N, C-alpha and C positions, 0 to 999 in steps of 0.2 A: 772555460766556456768562451764562446764567441762565435762571431760568422765564419764562412770559409775564407782562409787567407788571412786570418788574425795572428798567426803564428803559434797556434795551440800545439800542433805535433812537434815543431821545432823545439819549444821548450822541454816537451816531454823527452825528446831525443838528447837533448843538452844534459838533463838529469840524469839519463841513463850512461852518458858519456859516448855517445853515438856521433855527436858533432861537436866540435871545439868550443869552448867558452872563451871569448875574446876578453870580457870584462866581467867583475863580480866573481861569486864564488857558488858552489853546489855544497850545501850542507845536509847531511842526513844523521839524524840523532845527535846533532853538535859536533859530527865529525866532518872536516872539510875532505871531500872527495873529488875535488875539482880537477886533479891531476891523476887520478887513479883510473885504469882501463876498465871497461864495463864490467868484466868478469870479478872484479874486486870490489864492487860497490854493494854487494847483496841486494840487487835489483833484478826484478823480472819485467818483461813487456809482453804486452798482448797487442797485436796489431788489428786494425778493422777486418783485414782479409784472412786473419789467422796465421797464416804463414807455416802451416803443417808441411811436414815432408810428405811428399807423395809416396815416395817408395817405401815408407816405413809404416808398419800397424799403428794403430792407437796406442797400444801398450808400449811400443818402442818409441814413439813419439814422446810420451808422458816421460819415460825414464831416460831419455835422450841426455838431458842436463845433469843427471846424477853422475854420469861417467866422468865428469870434470870436477866434481866435489869430494872433498874428505867427509865421510858419513859414517855414522852408526847404522850398519846394514839393517839389523833387526828393527830398530826404531823408525828407520826411514820407510822400510817395506810396510810397517804396520801403518804409518801416516799415510803413505800413498794410498793404501788399500782403503783407508777411511774416507780419504778424499774422492776417490773413485766412486764410492757408494754414495756420498753427499750428493756428487755430481750427476749421478743416475746413468753412468757410462759403461758399468762393469760388462753389460752384454756387448759391448762394441769393441771390447780390447782387441781382438784379432781381425778387425776390420781395417781396410785400408782408407784414407781420408776420401778418396773418389766416390765412396759408398756412403758417405756421411750427408746428412742435410745440414743447412746452415747453423741450426740451432745445436745440433750435435758436435759440429766442428768448433763452435765456440766453446762448449764444455770442454772439449779435449783440449784446446788451446789454453784454457784456465788450468786445466789439471797439470799440463806440461809446465806452466808458468810457476805454479805453486807448489810443484813436487820439491823444488829445491830450497823451499823454505825461506822466499826471501823477505827482507823486513820492509821492502816497499814494492808494491805492485803497480805498475804503469799500464794503463789501458787506454788506447787511442779509438774512441768512438766504438766500444765492444758491441753496442746494441742496434746501431743504425742500420745495419744489413739484414735485421731479422724482420720477420712479418710482426705487425702489431700485436698478433695474439700470441706470439712466443716473447715479444719484448717485455711486458708485465711480468710473465713467469721467470724470465732470465734476471730481470731486476731484483725480484724477491730471492732469487738463489744467489746473486751476488751479495746481498745483504747477510744472508745465513752463512756463506763461505768467509766473508769478512770477519763476522763473528767467532767462527770456527779457527781461523788461522791466526789471529790477532795482529795479522799485517796492516800496514798502512796502504790504503787504495788510492791512488791518484788517477782519475778518469777524465779524458777528454770528450766533450760533447759540445754541438751547437745547439743543443735542446735545453732551455732553462728548466721546463717542466721535469724533465727527466733528471736533471741535477738535483732539483728540489726534493724528488721522490726518494732519491738514493744517497745524498750526502749530507754533510753537516756543515762544512767549510768550503768556500769557493772563491774563483778569482774570474773576472770578466775581462778578456782581452779584446782589444781593436787596434788593427795596424800595427801590430807588434809591440804595443804597449799594455800596461796594466790600467785598467778603468777603475775597478774597485774591488777591494779584497775583503773578505769577512764572513760571518755566519749567513748562510744562504737564505735564511728568512728574513734577516734585516736587509739583505741586498733586495730581495724580493718587495720588501715593503717600503724600504726608504733607499732608493737608488741615489747615488752621489752625483750623477752626470745625465744629460739628456739621452746619451747613447744607451746607457745601463737602462734607463727608464722605458725605453722602447724595446730594448732586448728583452726585459722581463715582462713585457705585455702591458706596461703602464700606458695606455693609449692617449690618454688626456694630459697633455704637457703644453704648459703655456708661459709666455712671458708675463710677468706680473709686477705691478707696483703696490706698495704697502704705505699704510699711514699709521701704522702701530696697530689698531684693532681690526683693521679690514683690508681685504686685497682687491685689486682692480684688474680686470682682464679686458682689454679693449672697452674700459669704461664700465664693464659689468662688475657690480659689487659682490664679493663673496667674504663670506665669514671663515677666517682660518681657524684651526683649533686652539691657538693661544695667540697673544700679541707678538709682533715681529719687531725688531729693531731695525731691520734692513730696509732700504727705499726700494731697491729692485731685486728680482730674483725670479726663481722659476717655480711654479706651482702645478702639482700634479695630483691625479687621483686615478684609481683602477676603474676600468669600464664596468665591472661586475659588481662594484660597491654604490653604484648610483641607484636610487630606487626609482620606480615609476609608480605614480599615485593616480588612481582613476579619476579623481576630482579634488579640487582644493577646498578642503572644509576645516573647520575648526579643531579636528583630532590631528592635523598635521602641523608639526613645529614650523613656525613661520621664519626659519633659518635655512638660507641656502635653498630655497624653493622657486623653480624657474618654470615657466612655460614657453613652449616653443613648438616649431614645426618638424616633424619627421621628415628628413629629406631622402633617406635611404634606409631600407630594412633589409638586410642579407642573411640568408642561412649559413651558418658555420657548424655543420654537425648537429648536435643537439642543443646548440646556442643560436640565438637570434643577435645580430649586431645591428644596432639601431643608431643612426645618427640624427641629432637632434639640434636644430638652429634656434639659439636664444639670442635675439639682438643680432650681432655681428659675429658670435662665437657659436661654434659647434662643438658638441658634446657627442662621444661614442659611449654608447651603453651597451652593456652585454646582459640579456635576460635569458632563462631557459626557454626554448622553442615553443614548449607546451603554454608557458604563460603569455607568450607574444600571441600565440594562436587564441587563447582564451580571452585575452584583452582586445582582440581584432585590430592589432597595431598594424598600420599601414602607411604607404608614402602619401605625405600630403596632410597627415592627421595632427591635430594640436593636442598636445599632451604635456602633462606636467611632471617634473622630475625633482627628486630631493637629493643633493649631495651632503651626506653628513660631514660636519667639520672634523670628526677624527679620521676620516678617510682622507683627508687632504695632507699631502706631503710637500714640504717647501724645502727647496735647496739653491 
């Protein structure tokens, strides 16, 4: 994962053997394949533009790679037939790529890549060119195909939400380097750097001072989830974890309760992004649009927000 130009596709091509590796090694199942040609690595790759052969039919595209592999014909034929059924493209077998939709081309490209039974499938932003309505459907299909084939899938994306819905483990890249590697949910909840925090949508990231039991952001006192030994660091929390309360009363815990002025209220689809200024600190809050409308939240309004200590991440 990472923004455009981070080096994601280059890493994918290095794994595939399409670009030389000048330092380090490429290991697949503990096997050093760094100096092996691409065809000896047991890898398939699917590009964003699918790269189907325009002069071949769908069937010929799918079977193309099988010409160069030693295989059990009966077993392979049965496997490919089941793959075609799972991908829902049997009715397309005699068409040419020019007569396919974007989603159909992506399914054919997947079938061609998986027909040779790779141990590793590399995908370069396979969903980015699809309409939103097809993207979710294709994502579910990818998970189903992954379970069916048993291959390892490595996917490049610039969309963390997409990665979180499809993957289990990930790496965030920036300017050719790795910012963080690990379980995707851990990265989402506990980013290791400011860059990763912003990349995963943790909009509230501040420089903070600590005195053991308290944190201070520009003099504003905040209660962290547990005592901190460090003196300085970063304090962050997700915008959707901040609660807006109608009024301050005895039912509201008196921890991390702040009142401030709404400086902006922007529509973000079904979400309302609210900026609240508390003293000299600005918090970004995300609430469902229906809630914002029901509460009548508008610019200039004075509101009270609660930041649960357990929502706070310190790094």
